FIKOLZA-1660 file (N, C-alpha, C; in steps of 0.1 Angstrom, whole numbers, plus 5000, padded with zeros to 4 digits):
% residues 221
   i   px   py   pz ch aa at
   1 4886 2998 7451  A  M  N
   1 4879 3011 7448  A  M CA
   1 4891 3022 7447  A  M  C
   2 4901 3020 7456  A  E  N
   2 4913 3030 7456  A  E CA
   2 4923 3028 7445  A  E  C
   3 4923 3016 7437  A  T  N
   3 4933 3013 7427  A  T CA
   3 4932 3023 7416  A  T  C
   4 4921 3027 7410  A  P  N
   4 4921 3038 7400  A  P CA
   4 4928 3050 7403  A  P  C
   5 4927 3054 7417  A  T  N
   5 4932 3066 7421  A  T CA
   5 4947 3065 7423  A  T  C
   6 4952 3054 7430  A  V  N
   6 4965 3052 7432  A  V CA
   6 4974 3049 7420  A  V  C
   7 4969 3042 7411  A  T  N
   7 4976 3038 7399  A  T CA
   7 4981 3050 7391  A  T  C
   8 4971 3059 7387  A  P  N
   8 4976 3070 7379  A  P CA
   8 4985 3079 7387  A  P  C
   9 4984 3079 7400  A  Y  N
   9 4993 3087 7408  A  Y CA
   9 5006 3082 7408  A  Y  C
  10 5009 3067 7408  A  L  N
  10 5021 3061 7407  A  L CA
  10 5026 3063 7393  A  L  C
  11 5018 3062 7382  A  G  N
  11 5022 3064 7369  A  G CA
  11 5027 3078 7367  A  G  C
  12 5021 3088 7373  A  N  N
  12 5026 3101 7371  A  N CA
  12 5039 3104 7379  A  N  C
  13 5040 3096 7391  A  L  N
  13 5053 3097 7399  A  L CA
  13 5065 3092 7390  A  L  C
  14 5063 3082 7383  A  L  N
  14 5074 3076 7376  A  L CA
  14 5076 3083 7362  A  L  C
  15 5064 3087 7356  A  K  N
  15 5066 3094 7343  A  K CA
  15 5072 3108 7343  A  K  C
  16 5069 3116 7353  A  N  N
  16 5074 3129 7353  A  N CA
  16 5087 3130 7362  A  N  C
  17 5093 3118 7365  A  Y  N
  17 5105 3119 7373  A  Y CA
  17 5103 3125 7387  A  Y  C
  18 5092 3125 7393  A  L  N
  18 5089 3130 7405  A  L CA
  18 5097 3122 7416  A  L  C
  19 5098 3110 7414  A  W  N
  19 5106 3101 7424  A  W CA
  19 5120 3106 7424  A  W  C
  20 5126 3112 7414  A  L  N
  20 5139 3118 7414  A  L CA
  20 5140 3129 7424  A  L  C
  21 5130 3138 7422  A  N  N
  21 5129 3149 7432  A  N CA
  21 5129 3145 7446  A  N  C
  22 5121 3135 7449  A  I  N
  22 5119 3129 7462  A  I CA
  22 5132 3125 7467  A  I  C
  23 5139 3117 7460  A  V  N
  23 5152 3111 7463  A  V CA
  23 5162 3123 7466  A  V  C
  24 5163 3133 7458  A  I  N
  24 5171 3145 7459  A  I CA
  24 5168 3153 7473  A  I  C
  25 5156 3153 7476  A  I  N
  25 5151 3160 7488  A  I CA
  25 5156 3153 7499  A  I  C
  26 5154 3138 7500  A  V  N
  26 5158 3130 7511  A  V CA
  26 5174 3131 7514  A  V  C
  27 5181 3130 7502  A  L  N
  27 5195 3130 7503  A  L CA
  27 5201 3143 7507  A  L  C
  28 5195 3154 7503  A  A  N
  28 5198 3168 7507  A  A CA
  28 5195 3171 7522  A  A  C
  29 5184 3165 7527  A  I  N
  29 5181 3167 7541  A  I CA
  29 5192 3158 7550  A  I  C
  30 5194 3146 7544  A  A  N
  30 5204 3138 7551  A  A CA
  30 5218 3144 7551  A  A  C
  31 5221 3152 7540  A  S  N
  31 5233 3158 7540  A  S CA
  31 5234 3170 7550  A  S  C
  32 5223 3177 7551  A  L  N
  32 5223 3187 7561  A  L CA
  32 5223 3182 7575  A  L  C
  33 5218 3171 7577  A  G  N
  33 5219 3164 7590  A  G CA
  33 5234 3161 7594  A  G  C
  34 5241 3156 7585  A  T  N
  34 5255 3153 7587  A  T CA
  34 5263 3167 7590  A  T  C
  35 5260 3177 7582  A  I  N
  35 5267 3190 7585  A  I CA
  35 5263 3195 7599  A  I  C
  36 5251 3194 7603  A  V  N
  36 5246 3198 7617  A  V CA
  36 5254 3189 7628  A  V  C
  37 5255 3176 7624  A  N  N
  37 5262 3168 7633  A  N CA
  37 5277 3172 7634  A  N  C
  38 5283 3175 7623  A  Y  N
  38 5297 3179 7623  A  Y CA
  38 5299 3192 7631  A  Y  C
  39 5291 3202 7629  A  V  N
  39 5292 3214 7637  A  V CA
  39 5290 3211 7651  A  V  C
  40 5280 3203 7655  A  H  N
  40 5278 3200 7668  A  H CA
  40 5290 3193 7676  A  H  C
  41 5296 3185 7668  A  K  N
  41 5307 3177 7674  A  K CA
  41 5319 3186 7676  A  K  C
  42 5321 3197 7667  A  R  N
  42 5332 3206 7669  A  R CA
  42 5328 3215 7681  A  R  C
  43 5315 3219 7683  A  L  N
  43 5312 3227 7694  A  L CA
  43 5314 3220 7707  A  L  C
  44 5312 3207 7707  A  E  N
  44 5314 3198 7719  A  E CA
  44 5329 3198 7722  A  E  C
  45 5337 3198 7711  A  L  N
  45 5352 3197 7713  A  L CA
  45 5356 3212 7720  A  L  C
  46 5350 3223 7715  A  V  N
  46 5354 3235 7721  A  V CA
  46 5350 3237 7734  A  V  C
  47 5339 3232 7738  A  S  N
  47 5333 3231 7751  A  S CA
  47 5342 3223 7761  A  S  C
  48 5345 3212 7756  A  S  N
  48 5354 3202 7764  A  S CA
  48 5368 3208 7767  A  S  C
  49 5374 3215 7756  A  I  N
  49 5387 3221 7758  A  I CA
  49 5386 3233 7767  A  I  C
  50 5374 3240 7767  A  A  N
  50 5373 3251 7776  A  A CA
  50 5370 3247 7791  A  A  C
  51 5369 3232 7793  A  G  N
  51 5367 3227 7807  A  G CA
  51 5352 3228 7812  A  G  C
  52 5343 3229 7802  A  N  N
  52 5329 3229 7806  A  N CA
  52 5323 3216 7804  A  N  C
  53 5311 3213 7812  A  N  N
  53 5305 3202 7810  A  N CA
  53 5297 3202 7796  A  N  C
  54 5295 3190 7791  A  L  N
  54 5289 3190 7777  A  L CA
  54 5275 3190 7777  A  L  C
  55 5269 3200 7785  A  N  N
  55 5253 3202 7784  A  N CA
  55 5251 3214 7776  A  N  C
  56 5238 3216 7775  A  L  N
  56 5234 3227 7764  A  L CA
  56 5237 3241 7769  A  L  C
  57 5236 3243 7782  A  T  N
  57 5240 3256 7786  A  T CA
  57 5256 3258 7785  A  T  C
  58 5264 3249 7787  A  A  N
  58 5279 3251 7786  A  A CA
  58 5282 3252 7772  A  A  C
  59 5275 3246 7762  A  K  N
  59 5278 3247 7748  A  K CA
  59 5274 3261 7743  A  K  C
  60 5263 3266 7748  A  S  N
  60 5258 3279 7744  A  S CA
  60 5267 3289 7749  A  S  C
  61 5273 3289 7762  A  R  N
  61 5283 3298 7767  A  R CA
  61 5295 3297 7760  A  R  C
  62 5300 3285 7756  A  A  N
  62 5312 3284 7749  A  A CA
  62 5311 3290 7735  A  A  C
  63 5299 3289 7730  A  W  N
  63 5297 3295 7715  A  W CA
  63 5296 3310 7717  A  W  C
  64 5290 3314 7727  A  E  N
  64 5290 3329 7729  A  E CA
  64 5303 3336 7732  A  E  C
  65 5313 3330 7739  A  R  N
  65 5326 3335 7741  A  R CA
  65 5335 3335 7728  A  R  C
  66 5332 3327 7719  A  L  N
  66 5340 3328 7707  A  L CA
  66 5338 3340 7699  A  L  C
  67 5350 3346 7693  A  R  N
  67 5349 3356 7685  A  R CA
  67 5343 3353 7672  A  R  C
  68 5339 3364 7664  A  I  N
  68 5333 3361 7651  A  I CA
  68 5343 3353 7643  A  I  C
  69 5356 3356 7642  A  S  N
  69 5365 3350 7633  A  S CA
  69 5366 3336 7637  A  S  C
  70 5365 3332 7650  A  E  N
  70 5366 3319 7654  A  E CA
  70 5353 3310 7651  A  E  C
  71 5342 3318 7652  A  K  N
  71 5329 3311 7648  A  K CA
  71 5330 3308 7633  A  K  C
  72 5335 3317 7625  A  L  N
  72 5336 3313 7610  A  L CA
  72 5344 3302 7607  A  L  C
  73 5353 3297 7616  A  K  N
  73 5362 3287 7614  A  K CA
  73 5354 3273 7613  A  K  C
  74 5341 3274 7620  A  F  N
  74 5333 3262 7620  A  F CA
  74 5328 3259 7607  A  F  C
  75 5327 3271 7597  A  F  N
  75 5321 3270 7585  A  F CA
  75 5331 3271 7574  A  F  C
  76 5338 3262 7570  A  N  N
  76 5348 3263 7560  A  N CA
  76 5342 3264 7545  A  N  C
  77 5349 3267 7535  A  F  N
  77 5344 3269 7521  A  F CA
  77 5335 3258 7518  A  F  C
  78 5340 3246 7519  A  W  N
  78 5332 3235 7514  A  W CA
  78 5319 3232 7521  A  W  C
  79 5319 3235 7535  A  L  N
  79 5307 3234 7542  A  L CA
  79 5297 3244 7537  A  L  C
  80 5301 3256 7534  A  I  N
  80 5292 3266 7528  A  I CA
  80 5286 3261 7515  A  I  C
  81 5295 3256 7507  A  I  N
  81 5290 3252 7494  A  I CA
  81 5280 3240 7496  A  I  C
  82 5282 3231 7505  A  A  N
  82 5274 3219 7508  A  A CA
  82 5260 3224 7513  A  A  C
  83 5260 3235 7523  A  I  N
  83 5248 3240 7528  A  I CA
  83 5239 3246 7517  A  I  C
  84 5246 3255 7509  A  L  N
  84 5239 3263 7499  A  L CA
  84 5233 3252 7488  A  L  C
  85 5241 3243 7485  A  G  N
  85 5236 3232 7476  A  G CA
  85 5224 3225 7481  A  G  C
  86 5225 3220 7493  A  N  N
  86 5213 3213 7499  A  N CA
  86 5201 3221 7500  A  N  C
  87 5202 3233 7504  A  L  N
  87 5190 3242 7504  A  L CA
  87 5184 3244 7491  A  L  C
  88 5192 3246 7480  A  F  N
  88 5187 3248 7467  A  F CA
  88 5180 3235 7462  A  F  C
  89 5186 3224 7466  A  Q  N
  89 5182 3211 7461  A  Q CA
  89 5168 3208 7469  A  Q  C
  90 5167 3211 7481  A  I  N
  90 5154 3209 7488  A  I CA
  90 5144 3217 7483  A  I  C
  91 5145 3230 7483  A  F  N
  91 5135 3239 7479  A  F CA
  91 5132 3237 7463  A  F  C
  92 5142 3234 7455  A  G  N
  92 5139 3232 7440  A  G CA
  92 5132 3219 7439  A  G  C
  93 5134 3209 7447  A  G  N
  93 5128 3196 7446  A  G CA
  93 5113 3197 7450  A  G  C
  94 5111 3204 7461  A  I  N
  94 5097 3206 7466  A  I CA
  94 5089 3213 7455  A  I  C
  95 5094 3225 7451  A  I  N
  95 5087 3233 7441  A  I CA
  95 5085 3225 7428  A  I  C
  96 5094 3217 7423  A  S  N
  96 5093 3209 7412  A  S CA
  96 5082 3200 7413  A  S  C
  97 5079 3194 7425  A  I  N
  97 5069 3184 7427  A  I CA
  97 5055 3191 7427  A  I  C
  98 5055 3203 7432  A  I  N
  98 5042 3211 7434  A  I CA
  98 5039 3217 7418  A  I  C
  99 5049 3223 7412  A  D  N
  99 5047 3228 7400  A  D CA
  99 5056 3221 7389  A  D  C
 100 5049 3212 7380  A  Q  N
 100 5056 3204 7371  A  Q CA
 100 5058 3210 7357  A  Q  C
 101 5055 3222 7355  A  N  N
 101 5058 3229 7343  A  N CA
 101 5074 3229 7340  A  N  C
 102 5077 3228 7328  A  T  N
 102 5091 3228 7323  A  T CA
 102 5096 3242 7320  A  T  C
 103 5087 3252 7321  A  V  N
 103 5091 3267 7318  A  V CA
 103 5100 3271 7328  A  V  C
 104 5111 3279 7324  A  L  N
 104 5121 3284 7331  A  L CA
 104 5115 3294 7342  A  L  C
 105 5112 3290 7353  A  T  N
 105 5106 3298 7365  A  T CA
 105 5115 3296 7378  A  T  C
 106 5109 3299 7388  A  V  N
 106 5118 3299 7401  A  V CA
 106 5123 3284 7403  A  V  C
 107 5116 3274 7402  A  H  N
 107 5120 3262 7406  A  H CA
 107 5131 3256 7396  A  H  C
 108 5131 3261 7383  A  E  N
 108 5141 3258 7374  A  E CA
 108 5155 3264 7378  A  E  C
 109 5154 3277 7382  A  V  N
 109 5166 3284 7387  A  V CA
 109 5172 3276 7400  A  V  C
 110 5163 3273 7410  A  L  N
 110 5167 3266 7421  A  L CA
 110 5174 3252 7418  A  L  C
 111 5168 3244 7410  A  V  N
 111 5174 3233 7405  A  V CA
 111 5187 3235 7398  A  V  C
 112 5188 3245 7390  A  G  N
 112 5201 3249 7384  A  G CA
 112 5212 3251 7394  A  G  C
 113 5209 3259 7404  A  F  N
 113 5219 3263 7414  A  F CA
 113 5222 3251 7422  A  F  C
 114 5212 3241 7425  A  G  N
 114 5214 3230 7433  A  G CA
 114 5224 3220 7425  A  G  C
 115 5222 3219 7412  A  C  N
 115 5232 3211 7403  A  C CA
 115 5245 3217 7403  A  C  C
 116 5246 3231 7404  A  F  N
 116 5259 3238 7403  A  F CA
 116 5267 3235 7415  A  F  C
 117 5261 3237 7427  A  F  N
 117 5268 3235 7439  A  F CA
 117 5271 3220 7441  A  F  C
 118 5263 3211 7437  A  A  N
 118 5265 3197 7438  A  A CA
 118 5278 3193 7431  A  A  C
 119 5279 3198 7418  A  W  N
 119 5291 3195 7410  A  W CA
 119 5304 3202 7415  A  W  C
 120 5303 3215 7420  A  I  N
 120 5314 3221 7426  A  I CA
 120 5318 3213 7438  A  I  C
 121 5309 3209 7446  A  G  N
 121 5312 3201 7459  A  G CA
 121 5319 3188 7456  A  G  C
 122 5320 3183 7445  A  I  N
 122 5326 3170 7442  A  I CA
 122 5342 3173 7444  A  I  C
 123 5346 3185 7442  A  I  N
 123 5361 3188 7442  A  I CA
 123 5366 3185 7455  A  I  C
 124 5357 3186 7467  A  R  N
 124 5363 3184 7479  A  R CA
 124 5367 3170 7483  A  R  C
 125 5362 3161 7474  A  F  N
 125 5365 3146 7477  A  F CA
 125 5377 3142 7469  A  F  C
 126 5383 3152 7462  A  L  N
 126 5397 3148 7454  A  L CA
 126 5408 3149 7464  A  L  C
 127 5418 3140 7462  A  P  N
 127 5430 3140 7470  A  P CA
 127 5436 3155 7471  A  P  C
 128 5438 3160 7483  A  H  N
 128 5443 3173 7484  A  H CA
 128 5457 3175 7481  A  H  C
 129 5464 3165 7479  A  D  N
 129 5479 3165 7477  A  D CA
 129 5481 3161 7461  A  D  C
 130 5470 3160 7453  A  S  N
 130 5472 3155 7440  A  S CA
 130 5470 3167 7431  A  S  C
 131 5475 3167 7418  A  P  N
 131 5474 3178 7409  A  P CA
 131 5461 3181 7405  A  P  C
 132 5451 3171 7408  A  S  N
 132 5436 3176 7404  A  S CA
 132 5431 3186 7414  A  S  C
 133 5438 3189 7425  A  Y  N
 133 5433 3198 7436  A  Y CA
 133 5441 3211 7434  A  Y  C
 134 5449 3213 7423  A  T  N
 134 5457 3224 7421  A  T CA
 134 5450 3237 7420  A  T  C
 135 5438 3237 7413  A  V  N
 135 5430 3248 7411  A  V CA
 135 5424 3254 7424  A  V  C
 136 5422 3246 7433  A  V  N
 136 5417 3250 7447  A  V CA
 136 5429 3256 7455  A  V  C
 137 5440 3250 7454  A  H  N
 137 5453 3256 7461  A  H CA
 137 5456 3269 7454  A  H  C
 138 5454 3271 7441  A  T  N
 138 5458 3282 7435  A  T CA
 138 5448 3295 7439  A  T  C
 139 5436 3290 7439  A  V  N
 139 5427 3301 7443  A  V CA
 139 5428 3305 7458  A  V  C
 140 5430 3296 7467  A  S  N
 140 5431 3298 7482  A  S CA
 140 5443 3307 7484  A  S  C
 141 5455 3305 7477  A  R  N
 141 5467 3311 7478  A  R CA
 141 5466 3326 7473  A  R  C
 142 5459 3328 7462  A  T  N
 142 5459 3341 7456  A  T CA
 142 5445 3348 7459  A  T  C
 143 5437 3343 7466  A  F  N
 143 5424 3350 7467  A  F CA
 143 5426 3363 7474  A  F  C
 144 5435 3364 7484  A  E  N
 144 5437 3376 7492  A  E CA
 144 5441 3388 7483  A  E  C
 145 5450 3385 7474  A  T  N
 145 5455 3395 7465  A  T CA
 145 5445 3397 7453  A  T  C
 146 5440 3387 7446  A  I  N
 146 5431 3389 7436  A  I CA
 146 5418 3395 7441  A  I  C
 147 5413 3391 7453  A  G  N
 147 5399 3396 7458  A  G CA
 147 5401 3410 7461  A  G  C
 148 5412 3415 7466  A  L  N
 148 5413 3430 7468  A  L CA
 148 5414 3437 7456  A  L  C
 149 5420 3431 7446  A  Y  N
 149 5423 3437 7432  A  Y CA
 149 5409 3440 7426  A  Y  C
 150 5400 3429 7428  A  I  N
 150 5387 3429 7421  A  I CA
 150 5379 3440 7429  A  I  C
 151 5381 3441 7442  A  I  N
 151 5372 3451 7449  A  I CA
 151 5376 3466 7444  A  I  C
 152 5390 3467 7442  A  G  N
 152 5394 3480 7437  A  G CA
 152 5392 3482 7422  A  G  C
 153 5389 3474 7414  A  I  N
 153 5387 3476 7400  A  I CA
 153 5372 3479 7398  A  I  C
 154 5363 3472 7406  A  I  N
 154 5349 3473 7402  A  I CA
 154 5344 3488 7400  A  I  C
 155 5347 3497 7410  A  P  N
 155 5342 3510 7409  A  P CA
 155 5347 3517 7396  A  P  C
 156 5359 3514 7391  A  I  N
 156 5364 3520 7379  A  I CA
 156 5356 3514 7367  A  I  C
 157 5354 3501 7367  A  F  N
 157 5346 3494 7356  A  F CA
 157 5332 3500 7356  A  F  C
 158 5326 3501 7368  A  M  N
 158 5312 3506 7369  A  M CA
 158 5313 3521 7364  A  M  C
 159 5322 3529 7367  A  G  N
 159 5323 3543 7363  A  G CA
 159 5323 3543 7348  A  G  C
 160 5331 3535 7341  A  Y  N
 160 5331 3535 7327  A  Y CA
 160 5318 3531 7320  A  Y  C
 161 5311 3521 7327  A  A  N
 161 5298 3517 7321  A  A CA
 161 5288 3529 7322  A  A  C
 162 5288 3535 7333  A  F  N
 162 5277 3547 7335  A  F CA
 162 5281 3558 7325  A  F  C
 163 5294 3560 7324  A  L  N
 163 5298 3570 7315  A  L CA
 163 5294 3567 7300  A  L  C
 164 5295 3554 7297  A  G  N
 164 5291 3550 7283  A  G CA
 164 5276 3552 7282  A  G  C
 165 5268 3549 7292  A  I  N
 165 5254 3551 7291  A  I CA
 165 5251 3566 7289  A  I  C
 166 5258 3574 7295  A  C  N
 166 5254 3589 7295  A  C CA
 166 5259 3595 7281  A  C  C
 167 5271 3591 7277  A  S  N
 167 5278 3597 7266  A  S CA
 167 5274 3591 7252  A  S  C
 168 5271 3578 7252  A  F  N
 168 5269 3570 7238  A  F CA
 168 5257 3562 7239  A  F  C
 169 5247 3567 7246  A  W  N
 169 5234 3558 7245  A  W CA
 169 5227 3558 7232  A  W  C
 170 5230 3568 7223  A  Q  N
 170 5225 3568 7211  A  Q CA
 170 5230 3558 7200  A  Q  C
 171 5241 3553 7204  A  T  N
 171 5247 3541 7196  A  T CA
 171 5240 3529 7197  A  T  C
 172 5232 3527 7207  A  G  N
 172 5226 3514 7209  A  G CA
 172 5234 3504 7217  A  G  C
 173 5247 3507 7218  A  V  N
 173 5257 3498 7225  A  V CA
 173 5255 3499 7240  A  V  C
 174 5252 3511 7245  A  Y  N
 174 5250 3513 7260  A  Y CA
 174 5237 3518 7263  A  Y  C
 175 5226 3511 7261  A  P  N
 175 5213 3515 7264  A  P CA
 175 5209 3514 7279  A  P  C
 176 5214 3504 7285  A  T  N
 176 5211 3501 7298  A  T CA
 176 5224 3497 7306  A  T  C
 177 5223 3497 7320  A  T  N
 177 5234 3493 7328  A  T CA
 177 5238 3479 7325  A  T  C
 178 5230 3468 7325  A  P  N
 178 5236 3455 7322  A  P CA
 178 5242 3454 7309  A  P  C
 179 5235 3460 7298  A  L  N
 179 5241 3459 7285  A  L CA
 179 5254 3467 7284  A  L  C
 180 5256 3479 7292  A  S  N
 180 5267 3486 7291  A  S CA
 180 5279 3479 7298  A  S  C
 181 5276 3471 7308  A  L  N
 181 5286 3462 7315  A  L CA
 181 5290 3451 7305  A  L  C
 182 5281 3445 7299  A  L  N
 182 5283 3435 7289  A  L CA
 182 5292 3439 7278  A  L  C
 183 5288 3452 7273  A  A  N
 183 5296 3457 7260  A  A CA
 183 5310 3459 7266  A  A  C
 184 5313 3465 7277  A  N  N
 184 5327 3468 7280  A  N CA
 184 5333 3455 7284  A  N  C
 185 5327 3445 7290  A  Y  N
 185 5333 3433 7292  A  Y CA
 185 5337 3426 7280  A  Y  C
 186 5330 3427 7269  A  A  N
 186 5333 3422 7256  A  A CA
 186 5345 3429 7251  A  A  C
 187 5346 3442 7252  A  V  N
 187 5357 3450 7247  A  V CA
 187 5371 3445 7255  A  V  C
 188 5370 3443 7268  A  V  N
 188 5381 3439 7276  A  V CA
 188 5387 3425 7270  A  V  C
 189 5377 3416 7264  A  N  N
 189 5381 3403 7260  A  N CA
 189 5385 3404 7244  A  N  C
 190 5385 3417 7239  A  G  N
 190 5389 3419 7225  A  G CA
 190 5378 3415 7215  A  G  C
 191 5366 3417 7220  A  D  N
 191 5355 3413 7211  A  D CA
 191 5347 3426 7207  A  D  C
 192 5344 3429 7194  A  S  N
 192 5337 3440 7189  A  S CA
 192 5343 3454 7193  A  S  C
 193 5356 3454 7194  A  V  N
 193 5363 3465 7198  A  V CA
 193 5361 3476 7187  A  V  C
 194 5363 3472 7174  A  Y  N
 194 5362 3481 7163  A  Y CA
 194 5348 3487 7162  A  Y  C
 195 5338 3478 7163  A  A  N
 195 5324 3482 7160  A  A CA
 195 5320 3491 7171  A  A  C
 196 5323 3488 7184  A  F  N
 196 5318 3496 7194  A  F CA
 196 5325 3510 7194  A  F  C
 197 5338 3509 7192  A  S  N
 197 5345 3522 7192  A  S CA
 197 5341 3531 7180  A  S  C
 198 5339 3525 7168  A  L  N
 198 5335 3533 7157  A  L CA
 198 5321 3538 7159  A  L  C
 199 5312 3532 7165  A  A  N
 199 5299 3537 7168  A  A CA
 199 5300 3550 7177  A  A  C
 200 5309 3549 7187  A  S  N
 200 5310 3559 7197  A  S CA
 200 5317 3571 7190  A  S  C
 201 5326 3568 7181  A  Y  N
 201 5334 3578 7174  A  Y CA
 201 5324 3587 7164  A  Y  C
 202 5315 3580 7158  A  Y  N
 202 5305 3587 7149  A  Y CA
 202 5296 3596 7158  A  Y  C
 203 5293 3592 7170  A  Q  N
 203 5284 3600 7178  A  Q CA
 203 5292 3613 7183  A  Q  C
 204 5304 3610 7188  A  N  N
 204 5312 3620 7194  A  N CA
 204 5327 3616 7192  A  N  C
 205 5333 3623 7182  A  S  N
 205 5346 3618 7177  A  S CA
 205 5356 3619 7190  A  S  C
 206 5356 3630 7196  A  F  N
 206 5366 3632 7207  A  F CA
 206 5364 3624 7219  A  F  C
 207 5352 3625 7223  A  M  N
 207 5348 3616 7236  A  M CA
 207 5349 3602 7233  A  M  C
 208 5345 3598 7220  A  G  N
 208 5346 3584 7217  A  G CA
 208 5359 3578 7217  A  G  C
 209 5369 3586 7212  A  Q  N
 209 5383 3581 7212  A  Q CA
 209 5389 3581 7226  A  Q  C
 210 5386 3592 7232  A  L  N
 210 5391 3593 7246  A  L CA
 210 5386 3582 7255  A  L  C
 211 5373 3579 7254  A  Y  N
 211 5366 3568 7261  A  Y CA
 211 5373 3555 7259  A  Y  C
 212 5374 3551 7246  A  F  N
 212 5379 3537 7243  A  F CA
 212 5395 3535 7245  A  F  C
 213 5402 3546 7242  A  Y  N
 213 5416 3545 7244  A  Y CA
 213 5419 3543 7258  A  Y  C
 214 5413 3553 7266  A  T  N
 214 5417 3551 7281  A  T CA
 214 5411 3538 7286  A  T  C
 215 5400 3534 7282  A  F  N
 215 5394 3521 7287  A  F CA
 215 5403 3509 7284  A  F  C
 216 5406 3508 7272  A  V  N
 216 5415 3497 7265  A  V CA
 216 5428 3498 7273  A  V  C
 217 5434 3510 7274  A  V  N
 217 5447 3510 7279  A  V CA
 217 5447 3505 7294  A  V  C
 218 5437 3510 7302  A  F  N
 218 5437 3507 7315  A  F CA
 218 5433 3493 7318  A  F  C
 219 5424 3487 7311  A  F  N
 219 5419 3473 7315  A  F CA
 219 5426 3463 7307  A  F  C
 220 5433 3465 7296  A  I  N
 220 5439 3455 7289  A  I CA
 220 5454 3456 7289  A  I  C
 221 5460 3468 7286  A  W  N
 221 5474 3469 7287  A  W CA
 221 5480 3469 7302  A  W  C
% end
């Protein structure tokens, strides 16, 4: 009597690739388990170096005595990537099982981020002394300089975007904040410079030229 109920369920499980979601969830949970075990072993090492017994109280005290900078060393870049990827994969898989629609909704975004972090995480398995790891070395060596530069440049970029909204909204190029940012980003990459600058010039010849000349000079030259 239970066969008619079980068979369609198994068929649906195979037809809609629900089994793949289940496998991803299991593997993501297993990956999180290995991460927890890794952090636990490092905490035991810190506790043993400090001369404490490896009991729960000693581990808790050893953890509390660590500075924030020392605690952050427990979680390197790849560990954070793995944790984020596992969380997105778990929640994306669960929601995909519950809601099997293929419309771009929350679970599609979660699955997308899960795939993104999974592929990015593959880099950590490459040999660290090979040319294939060059991009990671380059980013790690220049992040301090480039990161501070980006922090300093964002307010100026945002200022130009909001100035474009207030001064040239009638052109249709700067109707909203996201589109204003997108338009200026396109100009920085040399796209539609003539069209955007001409539209601003027709609305306000002086402000249009001043806006685009200063923007291009600052961000490109």
